[in-house]
VOPAGU-2260 file (C-alpha; in pm, 1 decimal, decimal comma):
REM VOPAGU-2260
SITE   aa  ch    i         X         Y         Z
SITE  MET   A    0    1413,4     204,3     986,3
SITE  ARG   A    1    1167,0     321,3    1246,2
SITE  GLY   A    2    1013,0     116,5    1521,3
SITE  LYS   A    3    1072,2    -215,3    1691,2
SITE  MET   A    4    1074,1    -526,7    1482,0
SITE  GLU   A    5     748,5    -664,8    1619,6
SITE  ASN   A    6     469,2    -715,5    1370,2
SITE  ALA   A    7     148,0    -516,1    1344,6
SITE  ILE   A    8      30,0    -759,3    1074,1
SITE  GLU   A    9     152,7   -1110,7    1005,3
SITE  ILE   A   10       5,1   -1317,4     721,1
SITE  LYS   A   11     100,1   -1679,8     657,1
SITE  ASN   A   12      -4,3   -1873,5     345,5
SITE  LEU   A   13    -322,2   -1672,1     281,4
SITE  SER   A   14    -532,1   -1806,6      -3,7
SITE  LYS   A   15    -867,9   -1708,8    -151,8
SITE  LYS   A   16   -1021,9   -1840,2    -471,7
SITE  TYR   A   17   -1285,7   -1676,4    -689,4
SITE  GLU   A   18   -1397,2   -1767,4   -1037,7
SITE  GLY   A   19   -1123,9   -1631,4   -1263,2
SITE  PHE   A   20    -896,5   -1515,7    -979,2
SITE  GLU   A   21    -693,9   -1668,5    -700,0
SITE  LEU   A   22    -494,6   -1519,1    -414,3
SITE  LYS   A   23    -206,9   -1764,1    -378,2
SITE  ASN   A   24      -3,0   -1830,9     -68,8
SITE  ILE   A   25      36,7   -1470,3      49,4
SITE  ASN   A   26     304,0   -1423,2     317,1
SITE  LEU   A   27     354,4   -1074,2     455,7
SITE  LYS   A   28     485,9    -903,7     768,9
SITE  LEU   A   29     430,9    -538,4     859,8
SITE  PRO   A   30     666,4    -441,1    1145,6
SITE  LYS   A   31     529,5    -203,9    1408,4
SITE  GLY   A   32     618,3     159,6    1357,0
SITE  THR   A   33     646,0     132,0     978,1
SITE  ILE   A   34     449,8     203,8     661,0
SITE  MET   A   35     404,2     -61,1     392,3
SITE  GLY   A   36     287,1      31,3      44,6
SITE  LEU   A   37      87,6    -231,7    -143,5
SITE  ILE   A   38     115,3    -195,2    -521,1
SITE  GLY   A   39     -10,6    -380,6    -827,9
SITE  GLU   A   40    -253,3    -353,3   -1117,7
SITE  ASN   A   41    -630,2    -342,9   -1071,4
SITE  GLY   A   42    -743,0    -698,1   -1002,8
SITE  ALA   A   43    -398,8    -808,6    -882,7
SITE  GLY   A   44    -521,8    -894,2    -531,5
SITE  LYS   A   45    -452,7    -582,9    -321,6
SITE  SER   A   46    -813,2    -519,9    -213,8
SITE  THR   A   47    -877,4    -892,0    -161,1
SITE  THR   A   48    -576,5    -907,6      71,5
SITE  ILE   A   49    -697,7    -602,9     265,0
SITE  LYS   A   50   -1051,2    -742,0     295,1
SITE  ALA   A   51    -913,6   -1073,3     421,7
SITE  ILE   A   52    -706,6    -888,9     685,7
SITE  LEU   A   53   -1020,8    -704,0     796,0
SITE  ASN   A   54   -1223,9   -1027,7     795,9
SITE  VAL   A   55   -1467,2    -871,5     546,5
SITE  ILE   A   56   -1429,5   -1185,8     333,7
SITE  ASN   A   57   -1365,7   -1542,4     447,7
SITE  LYS   A   58   -1025,5   -1674,8     351,7
SITE  ASP   A   59    -991,2   -2025,7     205,1
SITE  GLY   A   60    -669,2   -2094,8     393,4
SITE  GLY   A   61    -386,1   -1942,6     591,3
SITE  GLU   A   62    -344,4   -1738,5     906,6
SITE  ILE   A   63    -377,0   -1364,1     971,3
SITE  LYS   A   64    -264,8   -1203,6    1295,7
SITE  ILE   A   65    -297,8    -837,9    1396,6
SITE  PHE   A   66     -80,9    -740,2    1692,7
SITE  GLY   A   67     -40,1   -1114,4    1754,3
SITE  LYS   A   68    -417,5   -1175,5    1769,9
SITE  ASP   A   69    -614,3   -1394,3    1529,3
SITE  ASN   A   70    -808,9   -1154,3    1305,5
SITE  LYS   A   71   -1124,2   -1368,2    1314,9
SITE  GLN   A   72   -1132,2   -1499,8    1670,9
SITE  GLU   A   73   -1047,7   -1163,2    1828,5
SITE  GLU   A   74   -1218,6    -935,0    1577,0
SITE  LYS   A   75   -1403,5    -724,5    1838,2
SITE  THR   A   76   -1082,9    -641,0    2027,4
SITE  ILE   A   77    -890,5    -571,6    1708,4
SITE  LYS   A   78   -1146,8    -325,5    1564,2
SITE  GLU   A   79   -1062,0     -77,9    1840,8
SITE  GLU   A   80    -696,9     -82,1    1729,9
SITE  ILE   A   81    -754,4     -32,3    1356,8
SITE  GLY   A   82    -856,8     267,1    1145,6
SITE  VAL   A   83    -986,6     173,4     801,5
SITE  VAL   A   84   -1039,4     357,1     473,1
SITE  LEU   A   85   -1183,3     142,0     194,8
SITE  ASP   A   86   -1266,7     283,5    -146,4
SITE  ASP   A   87   -1605,4     114,7    -171,8
SITE  SER   A   88   -1755,4     139,4     176,6
SITE  PHE   A   89   -1848,9     414,8     417,1
SITE  LEU   A   90   -2139,6     546,9     619,6
SITE  SER   A   91   -2444,8     678,5     435,5
SITE  GLU   A   92   -2380,3     980,8     215,6
SITE  TYR   A   93   -2699,4    1130,4     363,8
SITE  LEU   A   94   -2513,3    1190,5     691,7
SITE  ASN   A   95   -2315,2    1503,8     764,9
SITE  PRO   A   96   -1985,9    1511,1     963,2
SITE  THR   A   97   -2170,0    1607,3    1283,3
SITE  ASP   A   98   -2399,3    1301,7    1246,6
SITE  ILE   A   99   -2093,4    1083,2    1189,5
SITE  ASN   A  100   -1937,2    1208,1    1511,7
SITE  LYS   A  101   -2248,7    1103,6    1707,5
SITE  ILE   A  102   -2241,2     754,0    1554,0
SITE  MET   A  103   -1867,5     702,7    1607,5
SITE  LYS   A  104   -1889,8     805,3    1974,0
SITE  ASN   A  105   -2108,6     499,7    2029,8
SITE  PHE   A  106   -1897,8     272,0    1812,2
SITE  TYR   A  107   -1545,3     331,7    1948,4
SITE  LYS   A  108   -1450,5     345,0    2316,2
SITE  ASN   A  109   -1157,4     579,2    2239,2
SITE  TRP   A  110   -1338,8     811,7    1998,8
SITE  ASP   A  111   -1184,2    1159,2    2030,3
SITE  GLU   A  112   -1442,0    1421,4    1939,6
SITE  ASN   A  113   -1194,3    1709,2    1969,5
SITE  LEU   A  114    -945,0    1538,4    1740,5
SITE  TYR   A  115   -1217,1    1462,3    1484,9
SITE  PHE   A  116   -1341,1    1821,4    1470,0
SITE  SER   A  117    -983,8    1950,9    1452,4
SITE  TYR   A  118    -936,4    1738,7    1136,6
SITE  LEU   A  119   -1262,1    1872,8     991,1
SITE  GLU   A  120   -1128,1    2223,6    1045,7
SITE  LYS   A  121    -785,8    2139,2     904,9
SITE  PHE   A  122    -945,9    1985,3     594,7
SITE  LYS   A  123   -1198,3    2272,0     563,2
SITE  LEU   A  124   -1491,6    2029,2     573,6
SITE  PRO   A  125   -1832,3    2180,1     660,2
SITE  LYS   A  126   -1980,6    2016,1     970,5
SITE  ASN   A  127   -2345,4    2027,1     866,2
SITE  LYS   A  128   -2333,9    1957,4     493,9
SITE  MET   A  129   -2436,1    1608,6     375,6
SITE  ALA   A  130   -2149,7    1391,5     252,8
SITE  LYS   A  131   -2325,8    1333,8     -81,1
SITE  GLU   A  132   -2265,9    1702,9    -159,1
SITE  PHE   A  133   -1889,7    1668,9    -101,3
SITE  SER   A  134   -1638,7    1641,3    -383,9
SITE  THR   A  135   -1439,4    1316,4    -422,6
SITE  GLY   A  136   -1145,1    1471,8    -242,0
SITE  MET   A  137   -1360,9    1602,1      43,3
SITE  LYS   A  138   -1519,0    1258,2      89,8
SITE  MET   A  139   -1175,7    1098,7     114,9
SITE  LYS   A  140   -1063,4    1356,2     371,7
SITE  LEU   A  141   -1377,5    1281,9     574,5
SITE  LYS   A  142   -1302,8     908,1     561,7
SITE  ILE   A  143    -948,1     965,7     682,3
SITE  ALA   A  144   -1056,6    1201,0     961,8
SITE  THR   A  145   -1307,1     936,5    1074,1
SITE  ALA   A  146   -1054,7     651,9    1051,7
SITE  ILE   A  147    -789,9     825,6    1260,3
SITE  SER   A  148   -1000,1     986,9    1534,7
SITE  HIS   A  149   -1030,6     690,6    1772,1
SITE  HIS   A  150    -651,7     671,3    1817,9
SITE  PRO   A  151    -592,8     343,6    1630,9
SITE  GLN   A  152    -247,6     184,1    1626,4
SITE  LEU   A  153    -288,6      53,9    1273,4
SITE  LEU   A  154    -428,1     228,0     965,8
SITE  ILE   A  155    -538,6      12,1     671,6
SITE  LEU   A  156    -599,7     229,0     367,5
SITE  ASP   A  157    -717,1     137,5      17,5
SITE  GLU   A  158    -628,9     411,7    -234,4
SITE  PRO   A  159    -653,1     698,2      20,4
SITE  THR   A  160    -507,4     968,2    -206,4
SITE  SER   A  161    -698,6     877,6    -521,5
SITE  GLY   A  162    -901,5    1168,6    -657,4
SITE  LEU   A  163    -706,3    1428,3    -460,0
SITE  ASP   A  164    -515,3    1718,8    -610,1
SITE  PRO   A  165    -141,2    1740,3    -529,4
SITE  ILE   A  166    -188,1    1987,5    -241,5
SITE  ALA   A  167    -456,9    1774,2     -74,4
SITE  ARG   A  168    -245,5    1461,8    -128,2
SITE  ASN   A  169      47,5    1625,0      48,4
SITE  GLU   A  170    -180,7    1719,1     338,7
SITE  ILE   A  171    -288,0    1354,5     371,7
SITE  LEU   A  172      69,6    1224,2     346,3
SITE  ASP   A  173     176,1    1467,7     620,6
SITE  ILE   A  174     -96,1    1326,9     846,2
SITE  PHE   A  175      28,3     973,3     780,5
SITE  GLN   A  176     383,0    1084,1     864,6
SITE  ASP   A  177     261,4    1244,3    1188,6
SITE  PHE   A  178      65,5     927,9    1275,1
SITE  ILE   A  179     372,1     708,7    1232,0
SITE  GLN   A  180     588,6     924,7    1458,8
SITE  GLU   A  181     438,1     727,3    1746,2
SITE  GLU   A  182     654,6     414,4    1718,7
SITE  GLU   A  183     370,4     178,4    1808,2
SITE  ASN   A  184     166,2     297,5    1507,4
SITE  SER   A  185     175,0     133,5    1164,4
SITE  ILE   A  186      15,3     180,9     821,5
SITE  LEU   A  187     -71,1     -58,2     538,5
SITE  VAL   A  188    -164,8     145,0     232,2
SITE  SER   A  189    -251,8      33,8    -119,4
SITE  SER   A  190    -203,5     296,4    -386,0
SITE  HIS   A  191    -174,3     342,2    -760,5
SITE  ILE   A  192      15,3     665,0    -695,2
SITE  THR   A  193     354,3     503,0    -645,4
SITE  SER   A  194     530,0     840,7    -618,9
SITE  ASP   A  195     341,6     894,8    -290,1
SITE  LEU   A  196     479,3     565,3    -159,0
SITE  GLU   A  197     832,7     667,5    -254,7
SITE  HIS   A  198     796,3     955,0      -7,6
SITE  ILE   A  199     641,4     775,2     289,2
SITE  ALA   A  200     675,2     394,3     271,1
SITE  ASP   A  201     936,2     191,1     458,6
SITE  TYR   A  202     839,5    -128,7     274,2
SITE  ILE   A  203     694,4    -197,5     -70,4
SITE  THR   A  204     497,6    -515,6    -141,5
SITE  PHE   A  205     410,9    -579,0    -505,3
SITE  ILE   A  206     122,5    -815,6    -583,4
SITE  ASN   A  207      74,4    -944,4    -937,5
SITE  GLU   A  208    -193,3   -1193,9   -1045,8
SITE  GLY   A  209    -266,7   -1296,7    -687,7
SITE  GLU   A  210      93,8   -1355,1    -583,5
SITE  ILE   A  211     354,6   -1146,4    -403,9
SITE  VAL   A  212     630,4   -1080,4    -655,1
SITE  VAL   A  213     847,7    -856,3    -436,0
SITE  SER   A  214     832,9    -746,7     -73,1
SITE  LYS   A  215    1135,2    -537,7      23,3
SITE  THR   A  216    1232,5    -215,9     193,0
SITE  ARG   A  217    1180,0      92,2     -20,7
SITE  ASP   A  218    1550,6     174,0      10,5
SITE  ASP   A  219    1650,1    -171,4    -116,3
SITE  LEU   A  220    1428,4    -129,4    -422,7
SITE  LEU   A  221    1534,0     225,3    -505,6
SITE  GLU   A  222    1904,4     195,5    -420,8
SITE  ASN   A  223    1993,4    -159,0    -532,3
SITE  TYR   A  224    1760,2    -225,2    -824,1
SITE  GLY   A  225    1845,9     -65,6   -1156,9
SITE  VAL   A  226    1722,6     -20,8   -1512,9
SITE  VAL   A  227    1977,6     -74,1   -1790,2
SITE  LYS   A  228    1897,8      85,6   -2125,3
SITE  CYS   A  229    2104,3     -84,1   -2393,1
SITE  SER   A  230    2124,6    -199,4   -2753,7
SITE  LYS   A  231    2025,6    -547,4   -2872,2
SITE  GLU   A  232    2394,0    -641,7   -2902,5
SITE  GLU   A  233    2460,7    -538,3   -2542,3
SITE  PHE   A  234    2145,0    -713,4   -2421,5
SITE  LEU   A  235    2242,6   -1045,3   -2583,1
SITE  LYS   A  236    2565,3   -1046,3   -2378,5
SITE  ILE   A  237    2372,7   -1034,6   -2047,1
SITE  ASP   A  238    2325,1   -1370,9   -1876,1
SITE  LYS   A  239    1957,7   -1446,0   -1802,0
SITE  LYS   A  240    2034,6   -1505,4   -1435,7
SITE  ASP   A  241    2165,0   -1147,6   -1406,0
SITE  PHE   A  242    1835,6    -971,3   -1483,9
SITE  ILE   A  243    1475,0   -1000,7   -1369,7
SITE  LYS   A  244    1284,1    -901,1   -1684,5
SITE  TYR   A  245    1326,5    -682,2   -1987,7
SITE  LYS   A  246    1114,7    -467,3   -2217,4
SITE  LYS   A  247    1198,3    -425,1   -2584,0
SITE  ASN   A  248    1128,6     -73,8   -2709,5
SITE  ARG   A  249    1162,3      65,4   -3060,3
SITE  TYR   A  250    1526,1     171,4   -3026,1
SITE  GLU   A  251    1652,6       0,7   -2711,2
SITE  TYR   A  252    1605,0    -262,6   -2443,4
SITE  GLU   A  253    1508,3    -175,3   -2085,5
SITE  VAL   A  254    1646,7    -437,3   -1849,3
SITE  LEU   A  255    1549,5    -460,4   -1481,5
SITE  ILE   A  256    1829,5    -580,2   -1252,7
SITE  GLU   A  257    1834,0    -653,0    -879,9
SITE  ASN   A  258    2190,9    -556,1    -788,2
SITE  LYS   A  259    2339,6    -273,4    -989,4
SITE  ARG   A  260    2682,1    -280,3    -818,7
SITE  GLU   A  261    2737,2    -647,1    -907,5
SITE  PHE   A  262    2605,3    -585,0   -1256,3
SITE  LYS   A  263    2848,6    -298,0   -1318,7
SITE  ARG   A  264    3137,4    -513,9   -1201,1
SITE  LYS   A  265    3044,3    -796,2   -1436,8
SITE  TYR   A  266    2944,1    -607,8   -1753,0
SITE  ASP   A  267    3087,9    -325,5   -1956,5
SITE  ILE   A  268    2768,4    -122,8   -1919,5
SITE  LYS   A  269    2837,1     169,6   -1690,5
SITE  ILE   A  270    2508,6     362,0   -1704,9
SITE  VAL   A  271    2244,0     202,8   -1485,6
SITE  ASP   A  272    1944,1     424,1   -1405,5
SITE  ARG   A  273    1789,9     448,1   -1059,7
SITE  PRO   A  274    1434,7     321,3   -1115,4
SITE  THR   A  275    1111,6     456,1    -976,0
SITE  ILE   A  276     874,1     213,0    -806,6
SITE  GLU   A  277     642,0     258,9   -1104,7
SITE  GLU   A  278     916,9     158,1   -1350,6
SITE  ILE   A  279     997,7    -153,5   -1147,3
SITE  MET   A  280     629,9    -250,0   -1141,5
SITE  LEU   A  281     575,6    -187,3   -1514,5
SITE  ILE   A  282     877,6    -392,1   -1624,0
SITE  TYR   A  283     773,2    -677,1   -1393,6
SITE  ILE   A  284     419,9    -675,6   -1540,0
SITE  LYS   A  285     486,0    -595,6   -1904,3
SITE  GLY   A  286     837,8    -732,2   -1940,7
SITE  LYS   A  287     962,2   -1074,6   -2050,7
SITE  LYS   A  288    1231,3   -1311,7   -1929,9
SITE  ASP   A  289    1303,7   -1457,0   -2273,2
SITE  GLU   A  290    1195,0   -1412,6   -2632,9
SITE  ASN   A  291     947,0   -1702,2   -2619,0
SITE  GLU   A  292     715,7   -1536,2   -2363,9
């Protein structure tokens, strides 16, 4: 694991209630020098958590610290240390990248004009074309170039690779990897593209219906968790305490387990598949613990 075990973000007992949705008792730590992927269905609470961290919305309860500073009381200091990409907010689409540079120079003390224009060149973004004429992928590249060009120590990104083709996505992921090489830098990134997170994330935090279901290292999830595909007869022999959830398919059961070595020792089922993050998430969401659910 990269970096020192100090926290870029620390959340304690965060809560936020809306009509029909509640963020419940969120506890999360993002160590410095690491990348955390935030996963979950639409409406699970990922964006609400990010907006609470950024103080875009008022929390109902709990504590949020960024680099040890209260995110509300020291918001002005913190904004210099954070680069942000949100899906639903940006500067006017009637600005071009050159206009954006002029605005950002006045907004951030550490704005690096040379770095910004080097990203525009790397991403092949025209300097004098209005953002509204950009494709979805070009707009996202512009957001990322803008977010990273004042030398922040923390990037907070909401679906940064959505709408990008595989080549563009790899370009973006490479930039995130370069950013994190500086051990003081950290990234919190929400994404539906869980395969991207398998490549870059140190930690995975899974939010479902406003609660954190799992928050573990990527290696723990991918190396220790397992998916057992078995018959009904084999499934009925498995103790409930030895699996997390299961899905019943037409011809077999898919059973999610937390410790495949222990499971293999206890049961006469030798084939346990290495799951993807997407498989873990889907079985958690769609699966059951018992037949009555």
